[in-house]
C-alpha positions, 0 to 999 in steps of 0.5 A: 499500499502506498504511503501519503506523499509517495509518488505513484509509478508514471506509465507512458502515454500510448503513442500514436502512429504517424498519420493517425489521430483526429483527422490525420494528414492522409485522411486515415481512420482515427486511432479510436476508429481502427482500434474499434475495428480490430477489437471488433475482429478479435473477440478474444480481447473481450473475453480476456478482459470480462474474465480477468475483470470478473476474477478481480471482483470475485477475488478482490485481491490486495495486490491487483498487479500481482494477481493480474501477472498470475491471472495472465500467465495461467497456462490454462488461460488460453484453452479457457478463453477458446472454450468461451469463444466456442460456447459464444458461437460465430459473431 
């Protein structure tokens, strides 16, 4: 647990690719639109995030970062995601 006045670690802001963003110079789609398209094409991302958030809410770990490291390195995770995707059927 952080003490009062202690600085939190800084995370770098995501970098935008050249020519992207609101109204890119070559009329390319915005980063938001391209991200939305990618996420729609990759339903496993949603399954991963929903599963992780569900696990956090159920277990309420004291150290969320350590919990996340364990969750995302679980060797059974790919099989669970595939199973959930198959159960959901085609989109």
